[in-house]
SEDOZA-515215 format. One line per 4 residues: number of its first residue (from 1); for each residue x, y, z of C-alpha. Coordinates in nm, 2 decimals. Each point is the difference from the previous one (the first is absolute). Example, Ala and Ser with C-alpha at 12.3 -4.5 7.8 and 13.67 -1.06 7.14 Angstrom:
1) 1.23:-0.45:0.78 ~ 0.14:0.34:-0.07
// end
This chain:
1) 23.63:0.08:19.76 ~ -0.06:0.01:0.37 ~ 0.02:0.33:0.18 ~ 0.31:0.03:0.23
5) 0.07:0.24:0.28 ~ 0.32:0.18:0.07 ~ 0.12:0.24:0.26 ~ -0.04:0.00:0.37
9) -0.33:-0.08:0.17 ~ -0.10:0.36:0.07 ~ 0.02:0.09:-0.37 ~ -0.09:-0.31:-0.21
13) 0.05:0.07:-0.37 ~ -0.22:-0.19:-0.23 ~ 0.16:-0.11:-0.33 ~ -0.24:-0.09:-0.28
17) -0.01:-0.05:-0.38 ~ -0.16:0.30:-0.18 ~ -0.37:0.02:-0.05 ~ -0.12:0.21:-0.29
21) -0.36:0.03:0.11 ~ 0.08:0.11:0.35 ~ 0.33:0.18:-0.02 ~ 0.05:0.17:-0.33
25) -0.08:0.35:0.12 ~ 0.22:-0.04:0.31 ~ 0.29:-0.14:-0.20 ~ -0.03:0.27:-0.27
29) 0.01:0.28:0.26 ~ 0.29:-0.17:0.19 ~ 0.21:-0.03:-0.32 ~ -0.09:0.36:-0.10
33) 0.11:0.14:0.34 ~ 0.33:-0.19:-0.03 ~ 0.09:0.07:-0.37 ~ -0.22:0.28:-0.14
37) -0.04:0.25:0.29 ~ -0.35:-0.11:0.06 ~ -0.11:0.08:-0.36 ~ -0.14:-0.21:-0.29
41) -0.18:-0.24:0.24 ~ -0.27:-0.07:-0.26 ~ 0.25:-0.07:-0.28 ~ 0.21:-0.23:0.22
45) -0.31:-0.19:0.10 ~ -0.14:-0.04:-0.35 ~ 0.32:-0.03:-0.21 ~ 0.25:-0.17:0.22
49) -0.23:-0.21:0.23 ~ -0.35:-0.08:-0.13 ~ 0.05:-0.01:-0.38 ~ 0.37:-0.09:-0.03
53) 0.20:-0.32:0.07 ~ 0.02:0.06:0.38 ~ -0.02:-0.34:0.17 ~ -0.21:0.02:0.31
57) 0.07:-0.37:0.08 ~ 0.38:0.05:0.05 ~ 0.00:0.36:0.11 ~ 0.04:0.02:0.38
61) -0.16:0.26:0.23 ~ 0.09:0.05:0.37 ~ -0.25:0.16:0.24 ~ 0.03:0.15:0.34
65) -0.36:-0.05:0.11 ~ -0.19:0.18:-0.28 ~ 0.29:0.20:-0.13 ~ 0.21:-0.11:-0.30
69) 0.36:0.03:0.10 ~ 0.19:-0.20:-0.27 ~ -0.06:-0.07:-0.37 ~ 0.20:-0.26:-0.20
73) -0.15:0.03:-0.35 ~ 0.02:-0.26:-0.28 ~ -0.08:0.05:-0.37 ~ -0.01:-0.33:-0.18
77) 0.08:-0.03:-0.37 ~ 0.16:-0.23:-0.26 ~ 0.36:0.08:-0.06 ~ 0.15:-0.11:-0.33
81) 0.32:-0.21:0.02 ~ 0.09:-0.10:-0.35 ~ -0.33:-0.12:-0.14 ~ -0.14:-0.12:0.34
85) -0.21:0.20:0.24 ~ 0.09:-0.03:0.36 ~ -0.26:0.10:0.26 ~ 0.17:0.29:0.19
89) -0.09:0.17:0.32 ~ 0.10:0.37:-0.03 ~ 0.04:0.14:0.35 ~ -0.06:0.37:0.05
93) -0.14:0.28:0.23 ~ 0.16:-0.17:0.30 ~ -0.04:0.24:0.29 ~ -0.05:-0.01:0.38
97) -0.17:0.28:0.18 ~ 0.27:0.21:0.17 ~ -0.13:-0.06:0.35 ~ 0.03:-0.38:-0.05
101) 0.34:-0.03:-0.15 ~ 0.29:-0.21:0.14 ~ -0.25:-0.26:0.12 ~ 0.07:-0.27:-0.26
105) -0.33:0.05:-0.18 ~ 0.14:0.00:-0.35 ~ 0.19:-0.32:0.08 ~ -0.32:-0.18:0.10
109) -0.19:0.14:-0.30 ~ 0.28:-0.11:-0.24 ~ 0.01:-0.36:0.13 ~ -0.37:-0.03:-0.02
113) -0.01:0.14:-0.35 ~ 0.27:-0.24:-0.12 ~ -0.21:-0.30:0.13 ~ -0.30:0.15:-0.18
117) 0.19:0.05:-0.32 ~ 0.11:-0.37:-0.01 ~ -0.36:-0.11:0.09 ~ -0.14:0.21:-0.28
121) 0.23:-0.13:-0.28 ~ 0.26:0.26:-0.03 ~ 0.35:-0.08:-0.14 ~ 0.19:0.32:0.08
125) -0.02:0.33:0.18 ~ 0.15:0.33:-0.10 ~ 0.03:0.34:0.18 ~ 0.21:0.31:0.03
129) 0.17:0.11:0.32 ~ 0.31:-0.03:0.22 ~ -0.15:-0.19:0.30 ~ -0.08:-0.34:-0.14
133) 0.32:-0.19:-0.04 ~ -0.07:-0.19:0.32 ~ -0.31:-0.14:-0.18 ~ 0.22:-0.15:-0.28
137) -0.07:0.28:-0.26 ~ 0.29:0.04:-0.23 ~ 0.08:0.24:-0.29 ~ -0.24:-0.05:-0.30
141) 0.06:0.26:-0.27 ~ 0.13:0.35:-0.05 ~ -0.14:0.33:-0.11 ~ 0.09:0.07:-0.36
145) -0.03:0.34:-0.17 ~ 0.07:0.07:-0.37 ~ 0.08:0.36:-0.10 ~ 0.01:0.14:-0.35
149) 0.00:0.35:-0.15 ~ -0.28:0.10:-0.24 ~ 0.25:0.06:-0.28 ~ 0.12:-0.36:0.03
153) -0.34:-0.14:-0.07 ~ 0.02:-0.02:-0.37 ~ -0.33:-0.03:-0.20 ~ 0.00:-0.36:-0.11
157) -0.38:-0.01:0.00 ~ -0.28:0.26:-0.04 ~ -0.20:0.06:0.32 ~ -0.35:-0.15:-0.04
161) -0.30:0.21:0.10 ~ -0.02:-0.05:0.38 ~ -0.23:0.11:0.28 ~ -0.02:0.01:0.38
165) -0.19:-0.32:0.09 ~ -0.29:-0.01:0.25 ~ -0.03:-0.25:0.28 ~ -0.25:-0.19:-0.21
169) 0.29:-0.11:-0.21 ~ 0.18:-0.17:0.29 ~ -0.09:-0.35:-0.10 ~ 0.14:0.05:-0.35
173) 0.32:0.16:0.15 ~ 0.04:-0.30:0.24 ~ -0.05:-0.25:-0.28 ~ 0.26:0.17:-0.22
177) 0.23:0.02:0.31 ~ -0.03:-0.37:0.07 ~ 0.06:-0.08:-0.37 ~ 0.31:0.21:-0.02
181) 0.15:-0.13:0.34 ~ -0.08:-0.37:-0.04 ~ 0.36:-0.11:0.08 ~ 0.14:0.30:0.17
185) 0.09:-0.13:0.34 ~ -0.10:0.19:0.31 ~ -0.30:0.17:-0.17 ~ -0.35:-0.04:0.14
189) -0.28:-0.18:-0.17 ~ -0.27:0.26:-0.02 ~ -0.25:0.11:0.11 ~ 0.15:0.14:0.32
193) -0.14:0.34:0.09 ~ -0.30:0.17:-0.15 ~ 0.02:0.36:-0.14 ~ -0.23:0.25:0.15
197) 0.04:0.30:-0.23 ~ 0.17:0.12:-0.31 ~ 0.26:0.20:0.19 ~ 0.09:-0.31:0.19
201) 0.04:-0.20:-0.32 ~ 0.22:0.23:-0.21 ~ 0.01:-0.25:-0.29 ~ 0.02:0.11:-0.36
205) -0.12:-0.26:-0.26 ~ -0.05:-0.05:-0.37 ~ -0.22:-0.24:-0.20 ~ 0.02:-0.23:-0.30
209) -0.23:0.01:-0.31 ~ -0.26:-0.20:0.19 ~ -0.01:0.24:0.29 ~ 0.19:-0.23:0.24
213) 0.26:0.13:0.23 ~ 0.34:-0.09:-0.14 ~ 0.24:0.21:0.20 ~ 0.03:0.23:0.29
217) 0.25:0.18:0.23 ~ -0.05:0.11:0.36 ~ 0.15:0.34:0.04 ~ -0.12:0.21:0.29
221) -0.01:0.38:-0.03 ~ 0.28:0.12:0.23 ~ 0.20:0.33:0.05 ~ 0.34:0.03:-0.15
225) 0.18:-0.06:-0.32 ~ -0.02:-0.38:0.01 ~ -0.28:-0.22:-0.12 ~ -0.02:-0.32:0.21
229) -0.15:-0.31:-0.16 ~ -0.10:-0.27:0.24 ~ -0.10:-0.27:-0.25 ~ -0.11:-0.06:-0.35
233) -0.13:-0.26:-0.25 ~ -0.02:-0.04:-0.37 ~ 0.25:0.08:-0.27 ~ 0.31:0.14:0.17
237) 0.08:0.26:-0.27 ~ -0.36:0.12:0.01 ~ 0.03:0.03:0.38 ~ 0.31:0.21:-0.04
241) -0.16:0.21:-0.26 ~ -0.30:0.07:0.23 ~ 0.23:0.08:0.29 ~ 0.19:0.24:-0.23
245) -0.33:0.17:-0.09 ~ -0.09:0.03:0.37 ~ 0.34:0.15:0.07 ~ -0.05:0.26:-0.27
249) -0.35:0.07:0.12 ~ 0.12:0.05:0.36 ~ 0.32:0.18:-0.11 ~ 0.22:-0.26:0.18
253) 0.35:-0.09:-0.13 ~ 0.08:-0.34:0.15 ~ -0.17:-0.33:0.07 ~ 0.02:-0.25:0.29
257) -0.12:-0.36:-0.01 ~ -0.06:-0.13:0.35 ~ -0.09:-0.35:0.10 ~ 0.00:-0.12:-0.37
261) 0.14:-0.35:-0.02 ~ 0.34:-0.06:-0.15 ~ -0.15:-0.24:-0.27 ~ -0.29:0.23:-0.09
265) 0.02:0.12:-0.36 ~ -0.02:0.36:0.11 ~ 0.32:-0.02:0.22 ~ 0.16:-0.21:-0.28
269) -0.07:0.28:-0.24 ~ 0.16:0.26:0.23 ~ 0.31:-0.22:0.02 ~ 0.05:0.05:-0.38
273) 0.02:0.38:0.07 ~ 0.22:0.22:0.21 ~ -0.15:-0.05:0.34 ~ 0.12:-0.03:0.36
277) -0.11:-0.28:0.23 ~ 0.00:0.03:0.37 ~ -0.04:-0.31:0.21 ~ -0.04:0.05:0.38
281) 0.11:-0.30:0.21 ~ -0.14:-0.06:0.35 ~ 0.11:-0.24:0.27 ~ -0.31:0.03:0.23
285) -0.19:0.32:-0.07 ~ -0.12:-0.09:-0.35 ~ -0.21:-0.28:-0.14 ~ 0.04:-0.33:0.18
289) -0.14:-0.35:-0.05 ~ -0.08:-0.28:0.24 ~ -0.07:-0.37:-0.06 ~ -0.35:-0.11:0.12
293) -0.02:-0.35:-0.14 ~ 0.31:-0.14:-0.16 ~ -0.14:-0.33:-0.12 ~ -0.30:0.17:-0.17
297) 0.23:0.25:-0.17 ~ 0.22:-0.27:-0.14 ~ -0.29:-0.20:-0.12 ~ -0.14:0.29:-0.20
301) 0.35:0.07:-0.15 ~ 0.08:-0.36:-0.11 ~ -0.10:0.06:-0.36 ~ 0.24:0.30:0.00
305) 0.28:-0.21:0.15 ~ -0.05:-0.27:-0.26 ~ 0.02:0.26:-0.28 ~ 0.30:0.17:0.14
309) 0.19:-0.33:0.04 ~ -0.10:-0.12:-0.35 ~ 0.18:0.30:-0.16 ~ 0.31:-0.01:0.23
313) 0.34:-0.15:0.01 ~ -0.14:-0.24:0.27 ~ -0.29:-0.13:-0.20 ~ 0.09:-0.36:0.07
317) 0.05:0.04:0.37 ~ -0.18:-0.23:0.23 ~ -0.02:-0.01:0.38 ~ -0.14:0.19:0.30
321) 0.07:0.36:0.09 ~ -0.08:0.08:0.36 ~ -0.12:0.36:0.07 ~ 0.03:0.11:0.36
325) -0.19:0.32:0.10 ~ -0.02:0.15:0.34 ~ -0.32:-0.19:0.10 ~ -0.05:-0.26:-0.27
329) 0.21:-0.25:-0.20 ~ -0.11:-0.17:-0.33 ~ 0.16:-0.20:-0.27 ~ -0.01:0.04:-0.38
333) 0.03:-0.35:-0.15 ~ 0.12:0.01:-0.36 ~ -0.04:-0.31:-0.22 ~ -0.04:-0.03:-0.38
337) -0.05:0.37:-0.03 ~ -0.29:0.00:0.25 ~ 0.01:0.19:0.33 ~ -0.21:-0.09:0.30
341) -0.01:0.13:0.35 ~ 0.07:-0.24:0.29 ~ 0.05:0.04:0.38 ~ 0.33:0.14:0.10
345) 0.29:-0.25:0.03 ~ 0.38:0.02:0.03 ~ 0.11:-0.01:-0.36 ~ 0.36:0.06:-0.09
349) -0.13:0.28:-0.23 ~ -0.14:0.28:0.21 ~ -0.05:0.37:0.06 ~ -0.01:0.11:0.36
353) -0.15:0.34:-0.07 ~ -0.21:0.07:0.31 ~ -0.24:0.30:-0.05 ~ 0.19:0.09:-0.33
357) -0.16:-0.30:-0.17 ~ -0.29:0.24:-0.08 ~ 0.24:0.20:-0.21 ~ 0.08:-0.30:-0.21
361) -0.37:-0.08:-0.05 ~ -0.08:0.35:-0.14 ~ 0.33:0.04:-0.19 ~ 0.09:0.32:0.18
365) 0.36:-0.01:-0.13 ~ 0.25:-0.23:-0.16 ~ 0.02:-0.32:0.20 ~ 0.38:0.04:0.04
369) -0.06:0.35:0.14 ~ -0.26:-0.12:0.25 ~ 0.24:-0.28:0.11 ~ 0.27:0.26:0.06
373) -0.22:0.26:0.17 ~ -0.18:-0.24:0.23 ~ 0.29:-0.23:0.06 ~ -0.20:-0.30:-0.12
377) 0.16:-0.34:0.07 ~ 0.00:-0.21:-0.31 ~ 0.08:-0.37:-0.03 ~ 0.06:-0.23:-0.30
381) -0.16:0.15:-0.31 ~ -0.21:0.24:0.20 ~ 0.16:0.32:-0.12 ~ -0.01:-0.12:-0.37
385) -0.36:-0.10:0.02 ~ -0.09:0.32:0.18 ~ 0.13:0.21:-0.30 ~ -0.22:-0.20:-0.23
389) -0.32:-0.05:0.21 ~ -0.01:0.35:0.14 ~ 0.11:0.25:-0.26 ~ -0.01:0.38:0.05
393) -0.36:0.10:-0.09 ~ 0.05:0.36:0.09 ~ -0.33:0.02:0.18 ~ -0.18:0.33:0.05
397) -0.34:0.11:0.12 ~ -0.18:0.28:-0.18 ~ -0.04:0.32:0.20 ~ -0.38:-0.02:-0.05
401) -0.02:-0.34:0.18 ~ 0.21:0.10:0.31 ~ -0.17:-0.03:0.33
// end
């Protein structure tokens, strides 16, 4: 990407892609000052920038002479949508130095980053925050918390012998995580971040007869009467038995599951017990999604579309469905059960969804709900096809992978 200059002539601001070799220490310190009170500079540099999934090619830095004055960070990862992985640009640590605010620097960085995302093969972008609707970010998923009392966790399995895992077990944890979350939409394909120390990891695992990791729970040590579990893998009843043992050990009388997918066996197991589920909805301040490349998204998802159609009431439907986003339009051509992507036309069957088309792509809600909430204009069989092609996948990103 070519450098571009913004601002007035006496203060030319230089906007560039990130550069790990030249700028890592400067970026780490800048991010630390903005979000960590100037502390943990080394950890930010090593965990979140150098060794994680931080993408220097799409991150944008803005300089005033030699001073970094704006950071638009991008963490690239594969996000599961059904059984497909979509290349996703997670935007985070967006900050402008206070002395340089209200000068349009974030706007220039955002537009340059979107161009870089598309050039670097991204399908979607996600972030959290309340200032991004003008860039076509729309609601993606909610925060979901399960709560259950210790007494309600009946002993349906004996807790296996478990231990606090060391960072050397991270590859095994990631492998088990990926296996357990293969079709859980919204989750990240790992690895994402490295783990620097045991306290940072807070994972308790157990092993099979061959000494291979077969289950784990992530349950940080925290004050209070509630044990919080951020994720798990392995037999769900064994996970609950281990969590129960940890609660007894820590003298805690209730359990919370946070950022555990609706379809995960662990949350399913809680729904067979007396639990409370809290779902927090956001319009703009929570997780949001933006389309980066509509046609590429649709091409990746064609096998899913064919499978969904095959098992639906519209299995014999043939024709063209036009999908109109805010910046792109594309057609899904359906014939003899096959779905292919064509250039956008003016079919009688259409969804004029604007930015909300990204919500259909990731299955953020029931299609009918998205149509109502976003006032999507439908034509012909558009609404009926949407309910089949874009089911509610209840996407959710694990707490560990947030950026």
